[in-house]
Structure formats: structure tokens, C-alpha cells
C-alpha positions in Angstrom: 0.3 -0.2 0.1 1.4 3.4 -1.2 1.4 6.1 1.2 1.2 9.7 0.0 1.9 12.6 2.7 1.8 16.5 2.3 3.1 19.4 4.0 3.6 23.0 3.3 0.0 24.3 3.4 -1.0 27.4 5.3 -2.1 30.9 4.8 -0.8 33.4 2.6 -1.6 36.7 1.4 -3.0 37.3 -2.0 0.3 37.3 -4.2 2.5 35.2 -1.9 3.7 32.0 -2.8 3.7 28.4 -1.1 5.4 25.1 -1.9 4.0 21.9 -1.1 5.5 18.4 -0.8 4.1 15.1 -1.1 6.3 12.5 0.2 5.6 8.7 -0.7 6.6 5.4 0.2 7.1 2.3 -1.4 9.3 1.4 -4.7 6.9 2.8 -7.9 6.8 6.3 -7.2 9.7 6.4 -10.0 7.7 4.8 -12.2 4.2 6.3 -11.8 2.6 9.7 -12.6 1.8 11.9 -10.3 -0.5 14.6 -9.5 -2.0 17.9 -7.4 -5.8 18.1 -7.1 -7.4 20.6 -5.2 -11.1 21.0 -3.6 -12.5 24.1 -2.6 -15.6 24.1 -0.4 -18.8 23.4 -2.4 -17.1 22.4 -5.4 -15.8 19.4 -7.1 -12.2 18.2 -6.9 -10.4 19.3 -9.9 -6.9 18.8 -11.4 -4.4 21.3 -11.1 -0.9 19.6 -12.7 0.3 16.5 -13.4 3.6 15.2 -13.9 4.7 12.0 -15.8 7.4 9.5 -14.9 9.6 11.0 -17.6 8.9 14.2 -16.5 6.2 15.9 -18.9 4.1 18.1 -17.0 0.5 19.8 -18.0 -1.4 21.9 -15.9 -5.1 23.5 -15.4 -5.4 26.9 -17.3 -6.2 28.4 -14.2 -2.4 27.9 -12.8 -0.6 27.9 -16.0 2.3 30.5 -15.8 1.8 30.5 -11.8 2.5 27.0 -10.3 5.1 24.5 -10.8 5.3 20.7 -10.3 8.2 18.8 -10.0 9.5 15.6 -8.7 12.8 14.6 -7.1 12.8 10.6 -7.6 15.8 10.1 -5.2 13.8 11.5 -2.6 10.2 10.0 -3.6 8.7 13.8 -3.7 6.8 15.6 -5.7 6.5 19.4 -4.9 4.1 22.0 -6.6 5.8 25.5 -6.7 2.7 28.0 -6.2 3.5 31.9 -7.0 1.3 35.0 -7.5 -1.7 33.2 -5.2 -5.3 34.4 -5.4 -7.5 33.8 -3.0 -9.6 31.9 -5.9 -6.8 29.1 -5.1 -7.7 28.6 -1.8 -8.9 25.1 -1.4 -7.8 21.5 0.0 -4.8 20.3 -2.3 -4.0 16.4 -2.5 -1.3 14.7 -4.1 -2.5 11.5 -6.1 -0.3 8.7 -7.3 -1.9 7.6 -10.5 -1.3 4.5 -12.7 -2.7 2.9 -15.9 -5.9 1.5 -14.3 -6.6 5.1 -12.1 -5.6 6.4 -8.7 -3.7 4.2 -6.8 -3.6 6.2 -4.1 -4.6 9.7 -2.2 -3.1 11.8 0.4 -4.6 13.2 3.1 -4.7 16.7 1.7 -3.1 20.2 2.9 -5.2 23.5 3.3 -4.1 26.0 1.2 -5.7 29.6 2.0 -5.3 33.0 0.2 -6.4 36.2 1.8 -7.2 39.2 -0.1 
């Protein structure tokens, strides 16, 4: 069973930055696509960014040019650098390990709150 643990959330003013981390257990991290999702109150969970095992990335239009996803396979860790944060970025952020058959594991989530 793969475990994912997020960290780095918090309260920040609009225009500020945060860096989220997602640490994974087990040996399949390096061969798995990883992703960040978020869920705001009253809204559906949405994909924020994805990074393949090979390092290719894609982003939701709402975060392009502001967020950067990356991974360090030597540390079994994925990151999300979030710059120019907006109040509408406020949500619980979840990391996920994606396998060909679907989501292998979810993290417990970390709260990001952006004040105006």
C-alpha cells in the first residue's frame, strides 16, 4: 500500500507563494505519474497539475504560468511551487499517484488559504 503525505500548506496573502511537498512510500514512485488536485468548499475536486514518470507536465489553465510541478525521484517526493497566489486558489490540495488503471493512492490533503 502506497502512502502519500502532503505538507507545506498554510495561510498566505494574495500575491504570495507557497511550496507544497508530497512524500511517497514504496518503490513505484519513480515509475508513476503524480498529480496535484484541489477541492474548494462546495466544489468538485479538480486537477491542478500532473507530472509523468518521465517528467512531462501539464497544468490547469487557471494555474498556468503561476504554479510549477516537479519531482525528485531520489527522495520519492513531488512538489508544487505556487506563486502569485489568488483567493480563488484557496482549497484543500491533495496529491495522487496515478497508475494506468487509475488513482493508486491519495494523500490526506493540506489546506491552502489565500487572503485578499
